[in-house]
C-alpha positions, 0 to 999 in steps of 0.5 A: 120715103127715098132719100130721107135720113129718118130713121125707123128703127128708133123705137126698136134699138137696145137703151144703150145705143140711144145715146151713141153719136158720132165720134169728133174725130171720126166726123172729121175724116172725109174732110180732113182727108182731102189733100187741099186741108192741112189734117192736125185732127186725126192721131195717125203715126207716119208709116211712111217712116217703116221700110216699107219694102222690107215690111212687104218681105216679112209679110210674103214670107209669113204667107209663104211659110205660115200661110196654112196656120196664119189665115187659118183660126186661132185660139181667144187669148193669142199665140203664145209667140206673140204673147212671148214677144209682148213679155219681152216688149213689155220688160223693155219699158220696166215691167218685168217678171210678166207671164205670158198667160196673163197677156190677153191679145186683143184687136188693137187697145179699143177693144181691149177698152172695151172688154174690160168695160164689159166686165166691170162696169153696169149701167150708172156705174161710175168710170173715173177718168181725166179729163180731157180723156181719150175719145175712144175709151169715153165711147167704149164707156158710154156704150156701156151705159156707165157716167164719166167723172173727169179727174183734172189735170194740170201739167205734172198730169193728173192731180192726185187732191182731185182724185181723192175728191172725185172718190169721195164726191161720188161716195156721197151721191152713194156708189163707188167708182169702178176703175180710175181709167188713165193714159199716164205718159203723153197723155192724149188728148193733152199731150201730159205726163205724170210725174213719178211721185204723182203716180205713186201718189195716184196708186195709194190712193186708189189702193185705199179706196179699192179702186183698179186702174186701168192703164192706157199705154199706146204712146209710152216709147215715144219719148223725145226727152229722156226714157218716161217714168216707170208704168203704173203696172211697174210699180203695182202688180195688183189691181192695174190692168195694162192696155198697150197696142203696137198701132202707134209703134208698127202699124195700126192696120193690123189691128193688134193691142194686149192687156196684162190683167190680174191671173184671176181675170185673165180666164175671163177676158179671154171668154169674153173675148171669144164671145166677142171676135171669136179669135184675134186675127192669127195673120195679124199676130203673125206680122206682128211677131215675125217684125218683133223677131226677124226686123230691127224695130227697137231702131224703128222706135228710134227713127219715130222718136226723131221725126216726132220731136222735129215734128213736135219742135215744129208746132211749138215753134209756129204755134210760139210765131204765129198764134194770137195772143190768150192763147196757151197750149202744152208742150208734151215729152212725147206722143202725138199731140197738143192740146191747144187753149184759144183766147177768152170766148172763142168756141172751137166747135162752132169756129170748125166750119171756117178752118175747114173753108180755110183748108185746116182741121184740128178736133173740137176740145168738146170731143175728149169730154162726157159732159160736152165742156171743152169748147175753147180747146182743140187738139193738135195732132204733129206726127202724120204732116211734115214740119212744113206743113205743121207750119202753114196748117198753124198759119191757116188756123191762126188767121181763122182764129183773129177773124174770129176775135176781130168780128167778136170785137166787133159784134160782141160775145154772140160770135164765136160761141158766147158760152165758151169759157176759160181754162187752164193750161191742161184745160183739165180744171173743169168738174166732172159731172155732178154727183152729189 
């Protein structure tokens, strides 16, 4: 029937498709991209800070001098030149001695997570992940028909004792978690960083439990206050899969990421990547290789750090000055995000249409939990908008919240989400799915 949204293919879909839902972030893109809306929603880097003329000249030169190879098919593992440059990049973060043979180039960090899920997860398997966690990873695990058990965080990151309890709870259910998925540095969405002491504790716990670690590190170079703690992969080689991307430090549109894997697993990842995409884009790999080899990219990282520090400060100051009593938020020392907790009883998902009407966008906290919790939280991005726009966005947002609180005072808790409940500063103290 013309004009209907009815899906006539429902009965034909594979079982893994039936639970798929649109992510909270993708659903916002259409409205958040309107010029009149101050978007605090996405996670886009500020690409305008790149020397775009110089990048354009570099790409023209790549096409003119290496077009015959960079526009051709490539190998599934990625070019040797790029894998060597990736090892040099990782060494700057403290990961020394990595071999290019153990690096697998992927189509962004997202494909890296998808390959690891395909490699290790069967339907019904359990993944441990911070609560809240990266929405893209949750989508990958959902597509693999895995169950996510969230592990609480506080302002110092993942809580080791809570991890031990989560592992024990899974075992009591008669199962065993396959791996811990973690973003220990400038976490998305919470903005918190796992301390060096806790990194060692978490690694010890995982080693004793025979639990693999998938370390996702897209933001580690974007520190505002000194250097970030060493990655977990710099502390242990065995059992740690290190995932990163050039999306936050160069250009997300090129879609180039990588996995540093234990040697025994590398070949299986390559075969799975070849089955998935045949080979990553040779042109995109050539562009990243040229950028790392010929341009002052480390100086550009410093530029990003200064820009993002200024915008982080603008957001924190605006939150302090404008948010209604009962609000709280994290104080990131790097990365792109602040995680905010609303006053008692407000529901970030229910409030979203009114925020859009007030021309401000954020991501409701529910998108970052596999179990749908996080209704009185929101993720706020500070990397893309100017300090002035950030302050205006927070002003609009606080106005919406004040209206919600006023309506709640008059009409009672049915306004603003009666089922929302108070959470901690890092908004990660809710239990995950009941596995008992």
